N, C-alpha and C positions, 0 to 999 in steps of 0.2 A: 506493501499497499503505499507504502515511505516512497521506495522508488518511484510508480505512477504520475506519485503528486509534484513529487520531483520532475518529474519528464513535462507533467503538465504546464507546470512552473516553467522547462525550460523553453515549450513553445509558445507562453507567452513573452515571455521574455524576447527571443525571438522577432514575434512578429511586433515586438512595442520598440523593437531597437531595428526595424528595418533601416530607416531611412541612414540612422549612423553608421551600420553598416554598410550600406550603399557607399556610403561618402568614404567611408574609410578605404573601400576598394577600390574606387576608382584611384583613388591616391597613390595606393603601392599596388595593382595590377596596371598597368599600365601596358605590361603583357608577362606572359608565366615564364616559373621558371624551374629548373631541375633537378633535383635531387641525387650529389655521386655518394650519395655513401653506398654499402654494400646490398641493402634490404631496395633497393630502389629498383625497378625491374620496368617501366614505364616511358618510349621516351617522347620528348613535347619540344615544341617549337612553338613561338614568337607569334604573337595577334595584336596586331597596331592597328588606330583606329583616329580619323582625322578629317577635315571637312567641314566639323558642327562647328559651326559657331556661339559663341560663348553665350549669347541670347538672341532673342526670337520675340518680336509681339505680333499679335491679329488681333483683328475682333470678330466680336462672335453673332452680329447682330445682322451680318451680310453673304453669307455663304464661304467665307473663306474655306483654303484644305493647306495647312502648313505640308511642307514640303522638305525633306531634310535627306537631302544626299550623301551618309559617310564615304569617304575613302578606306577599305579593308586591307589592307595587307597583312598575310599568311604565311604560313610556311605550312602551310593544314591546303591539302583540294578543297576545291568551293562546298563540295556535298558534300564535306568533315564539320562544315559551321552550320550554326544554330542561330539566331537571333531573335531578341524578343527588346522589346521598348515598352519603357513601364512609365510610368506619369505619378505624379501623387502633387499634396497643395503643399508649398511651401509655408503660410499659415498655421497649420496643424504640424509640424518636424516639430515638438515640444509639447505634446497636445499627444498619451496612451489611447485616450480612449473618447466617444466622442457623448452630446448628453446621453445618447442610449447606451451605452455602456457598449458599444462597439470598439473593434478595435480599428484603426486607420489602417490601412493597407495598401501597397502600391495597385494601381488598374493597371492589366498588361494591355496596349493597344494596338498593336500591330505584332506581326512573326515576320514582317519581311527585310531584307536587309536595307527598301530603301523607304521611309515613313511617308506615309500619305494620309495625314488625318483630317478629318471635316472636325472644326475646330467648333465645339455645341460647350459652350462653359463658363460654368461664369465668373466674373470677372474676379482678378486675380493674377496673383505669382505661381508659378508650379513649375516643378523637375522635373524637363525628362529627363529617364536613365538611356542610354543601349549597352545592353550585355551583348558578349560575340564567345559563344561556346565552343568548345570541338568536342563532339558526338564522340570520337574513339578514346579521351582520353581524361574530357572536364577540364580542362584547361580556359579558361574565362578571361576575359577583358572588357572594362566599360569604360562609356565618355559618357557625361555628364551635359547639359544647356540647358539655361532658363526659359521661361517663356512666362511672357507678359500678356495676360486675355483683357483684355478693352470693348467697350462697345461704342458708340459714336459720340450720346451724350458722354461719357466717362469724363472725358480732360475736354475741358476748352474757355471761353471766354462766354457768360450769363452776361446778358441788360437788361436790367428790368425797368419799363417803359408803363407808358400811361394809356390807354385807346380807346377814347369814346366813352371816358371815365372810370375806368374797371383796367385788369393788369394783367399786360401781357410775359412775355421774356422772349427775346431771341437767342442764336447759341450761334456763335463762331469755335470751328473747330483748330485744332492747329496745322490740319494740313488744309485750313481756310475753305474749307465748306460754312456755309450761311444754311441757318433754318429758321424763319424769322413763324412769330406766333407760336410759341413752342404750345401752351394751355391751349389753341383752338385746336392746333393739326391734331394732338394726341389724346385733350378732351372733352373738344365739342365747343368749346364756349373759355373766354378768360375769368381770370379769376373775378367776382363780383368787387368794387371801392375801387380807389385809386389805390397806387403801391405806395406801402412806407418804409416796409423792407425789404431788407433780400439780403440773406446771410448764409456763410457754406461751412458747412456743421459733420463734423469728416465723424466715420464710424458710429454711425444713429441706427442703435438698434430697434427693433421693430419684430411682429408677427406676422411673417410669411403667408401669403393668403392659398399660394398654390399648396404649400409643403405642409402647416397651420404649425410651425417648428418656428422659433427664434432663429432671425439673423441679422445684422445689419450692413448698415454699408455707410460712404459718403452721400452726403444730402445736399439737398438746396431750400431751404428754410424762405416760402415765401409769405408777407403779411400782408394787408389791404387795412383802409381803414373803415370798410366794412365790416372789421373781424374776423376778417375768412385767413385762417393759417394754414400751408399747404405744406408737408416738410414729401420731399421728391427724391427718390432717389437715386445714384448716381445711374448705375446700368441702361435705365429706359424708362425711366422720368414719372414713373408711378407713384403714384400719392399714398405714401405708407402710413401717414396723422393727418389727421387735421383738425381743426379746433373743437371739435365732438370726440374726435378716438386717438387722442392724444394723451388723452384722460383715464385714471379707473373708470370714476364718476361715468355711467352710461351716457350720461345728456350732453354732457360735455357743462365748463364752469361761463359764468358771464362774467366776464372783463373785457377789458382794454387790454388785447397783445400788444408787445413793441416786438421782440425780435429773439434770436437763441444762437447760441455760441456754444463753445467747446473747450475744455480744458484734455488733456489726457488721459485721464481717468473721469470725465464727469461730464456730460446734455448740460445746457442750463435754460431757460427758459424763461425773460421777465414778464412781467403783465403787472395791468396795474394792482393785479394784486400782492403782486411779489415775488421773488426768487425762488421759480420750481428748478429741485435737485435731481436728476435719472443718472444712474452709471452708463456711460460710452459700454456699447456691445464690443464683447469678447468673446472672441477661439476657444480661449484657454476656463472661461468662467462655465460654472458648475452652481444653478444654472443659470443659463446666460440670460443678459439680461435684456427685453421686449419694448425700453424705450416709454412706457409709458408714466404721464407723472402722477401722484396724488396732492397734494397740498404742496403749499408756496411754506417756506422758511420765513423761520418768523426773524427782523418784524416785518411786518405788512407793506408793499409799496414796493417799486421799482420806477427805474423808465426808461427808453431808448438810449440812454449814455453809460455805453461800457464799451469797457476799454484791458484786453491783456495784458499781467505786467510781464510774460513769457510763458514757459511750460503750464506752471500750477497755480498759477492762481488770476484770479478775474476781481475789478472796481466795476461801481460801477454807485450815479446818482438815486437817492429816490425819493424822487418828489414829491412824498406823501410825508412823510418828515425830515423834507429835508437836508438831510445826512449823507455823507459820502462811506460806502461800505463798502468790502474787498470779501471775496467766498476764499480760501485756503482752498489744500489738492483737497481735503475730504471731504469737503459743501461747508463747513461752517462758515455762517457770515461772523465778521465781527468790524467795526469800525477801525480805520487808520488810525495809528501815533498821532495826534496834535503836535504843532512847533507850536515854543512858548520860548523867547526868550528877552533878551533885552532890548534886542530891535522891532523884532514882529511877534504877534501872535496868528497864530494861524490855525483858525478852528473846525474842524470837519463835522459837526454833526449842529442840528439844529440851527439853521441858517437858514432864520423863517423869511427872509426877505428876498431869499435868492431862487431862481430858473433860471435853471441848467440851460441852456443850445448851445454847447457844445463839447465837445470833448473827442482826446486821442494821446495813443503814445508816438513813441520815439524810442529804436535802438542803438546809440551808436558807440563806438566801443566799448560794447560791454556793458555799458551803463544803461535802464532803465528809466528814462523820463516818463510820467504819465501829466495829459493837461486835462482843464475841468475849467469852460468860460461862462461866467456866469450874468448874467441880466439882475440888478438890483433894485425891486421893483417900485421900493418907492420910493427911489432916486435918477433910476434908466439909464444909471453907471454899469462899465460891463468890469465887470472881476473877472480875472484872470488867476488862476491858482496852479502853478507849476509844482508837479512831487517826485520825486524819490523811490524806487520802487525797489525789491531784490525776488526772492524765489520765497519769503519768507510775512514780507511785511511793506509798505509804503509809508510815507512822511511827506506832509508837506514841504517846502524846501519857502516859496516867496506867494504873496499875493502884491494884484498890485491894479490899480486903475488905468485900463485902455484910453486913451483918448478918446473921447467920443468922434473927431475929427479924422481919426485912422480909418480906410479899409478895412481892417478885421474887427473894427465894432460896426460898419455899418454893413458887416456882407452880409450875402440873403445865404452863400454857401461858405463852409470852412471845410478843412481836412489836414492831415497831418503826415509830413514825408515820412513814411517808418524807419529809416533804414538809414537813411544815406544820408541829411541835413538836416541842419538843426533849424523847421523850419516850418510853421503851414502856410496852406494855400487859401487863399479867399475868391470871391469873384463878384464884387459890386459893380452895376449900369452896365454890367455883358463884358468886363473888363477880369484879368486876373492878376493875380499880384502876391506877393510873397511875406509873408513876417515873420522876424529873427524871433525863433523860441529864447532866444538867450540876452537877448536886448533889454537895460534898464534905464527904465524912462527915464530921465532929465527933467521935470518941471525947468529949469533952466532956460531951458532950449526951446525956441518954434517950429511950428510943425511942421517947417519946410526940409529944419535942421533934419527932426525927429524922422522923414518919412524917406529921405538920404540912406538913414546908419537903420533901420528899424521894417521899411516895408521900401518895397519897388515893383514896382510892375512886372510882371512876365509877356514876352511879347514871344510865337511860338511861329515859329516858320509855316506856312502852308495848309491857316488856315484864312478861306478865302473874307474876302473882307464882306461886311455886312451879317456872316455869324456870330450870335451871339452865346458868349462863356456861359453857360450854368451848372457846370461839373470840370469838376479835378482832382485824381487822388491815381498815387502811386499805388498799383498789383502789381505782384513779384511772383519769380518762382526760385527758389534758392534749395539746389540738391543737398549739398553739403555730402558730397561724395554715397549717398545712398543710390540704393540700384536702381535708377532710373531711367524709361526713356526717348532721353531730347533733349533742351539743352537748358538752362538756365536762363532768364530773364529777369530786367527790371524795367517798368515804366512809368511814364507818368500819362497818365491818361485823360485825358483835356475832351469833355464832352460840350458839343455848339449845336440849338437848336432855330431853328430855322422854318417858322409855322409846324408843322404836324409832321417835318423831319429831325432827324437828327445825325448828325455825324460822333464817333468817338474815334478820335487822333492818340494813337500809341504812343510816343517817345522814348529814346533814351535819353536820360537825365546824364546833368552836369551839376557836381554843385547844389542838385535837389532841381534845377530848370531844365525846360525842354532843348535838346542839341540837336540843331539839326532841321535835318526834314521829319516826318513822320513813320513813324517802318512801319505801318499798318493804319490802315483806318477803316469802322465799319460801320455801316451806313443801312439804313432803319426809318418804318413810318412811327410817329408815336413820341411822347415827351418821354426825354432823355432820366432814369430817376438814380439808377447807382448800374456799376460793372463791376462783378468781381470773376476770380480764377478760376475755377474748378481743378485743385490737381490732383493727378493719380492716386498719391500715397499719401498715409500720417504717421510715419514709427514711432513710436513713442517716446524715443529717445531723442528728435529730431524736433518738437513739438512746439507750437504756436507761432506767435504772428510773425514771432522776431528767430526765430528758427529760419523758415521758411516759406510755411501755411500761412498765408493772411487768409482771414476770416470778413 
């Protein structure tokens, strides 16, 4: 009985460590070896495999067939060789079983020398292994490659816009395939209400309606002023949650939705009732999260103004009790530490007369800065908070009153350069200006002197006369040595509006300013609201907007 038990355990261990075994074998068995001892009686030869690229990519929604033709050299006759192509998911390498207790095992996809494999797989990364074996003596050789599977919607630029008072999306793929009015195309109608928010929520969990099992994907969150919420999973833009199904309460919850973002471990949803927190999707979690929200954390209230301090923490303005809060990596909500010294006191709680109008962050030279711009309702002054953040806290540095004649104070739109310059962008009167985030205002100086030092107009090339600038934001992808199928980029996106048509110009940057002609232009109908880039990956050790993954 003991022998049988040990034998069964051995089988389970073999099954559990198959992937590790395959990788090790590929490292040490590029060719067979012979044993020269007296006991050896089988002569062996060499098998070498070449002609397989390090990685491949394919789309699963257009009938692609993966074709790999290896070059195999061997001392054995061709009829003595046996070929096996195996496939397994990279995301499950470190998990022994799935949620049903089944062991993860390789999938045999071909027994031909050349692989011709119709790609009908879920979005993700896979490892493909070719094993060549001699039938006469069992000599084997292995070669592996990576396969990244996507769909046309998995990666690219999404543009939020208003069409006839309702909300629509346009899409541009990395290959410049443009798809207009995605909601109408895929869901037969736009979402009711004017657009309020578009954000990327990585690793959003949900119940897959086809399998009735927990799953997760990168997603887009779209929110309208008609209190509509749509979480769209990236592979096919199917709606996996809306304003009702995102809650455990079957009939939804009556509130004003603001936005949704995520950290490495948590997905966050902010509304007039407060900050809701749930776990991100995780293939190794048991049980896997399903992405629904139960109740908001205390205290009640939130706002659309939320910034991320990096990988783990999120900071937001609570418009109900007029306080700045931070959410730590475990989902706990606390207030940042206030600043109080002989020179200035900067409070973060009970800012009764403050109304937030803008928020953003920068991450430059490993230094994270957060910014909140408030309207002081009793005076009309614009109060600007500068804060320093790290992985576990954030603290105000300074606060100043912005000169009311400056464009930053009067702007109809504001954003912040995320990583490459300590400036904010502001749109005033259809023109684009840069505002220095390091500027220390001197009341002794005239507005002309201030503008030379603190503000300056940006005049991007390639925008025809008559187009009114309405939008500007940095959009970027930084891969940081991650396994990536494409190139990094960093763009300043500048949007213009002419009647019912928009243009989105993507510029390389020099010191935060647009550099030369636009490298890409996206055109469409409707009123432009925002653009985001949906990246294909969100590895936990390189997450957050400052690590290459904007939201």
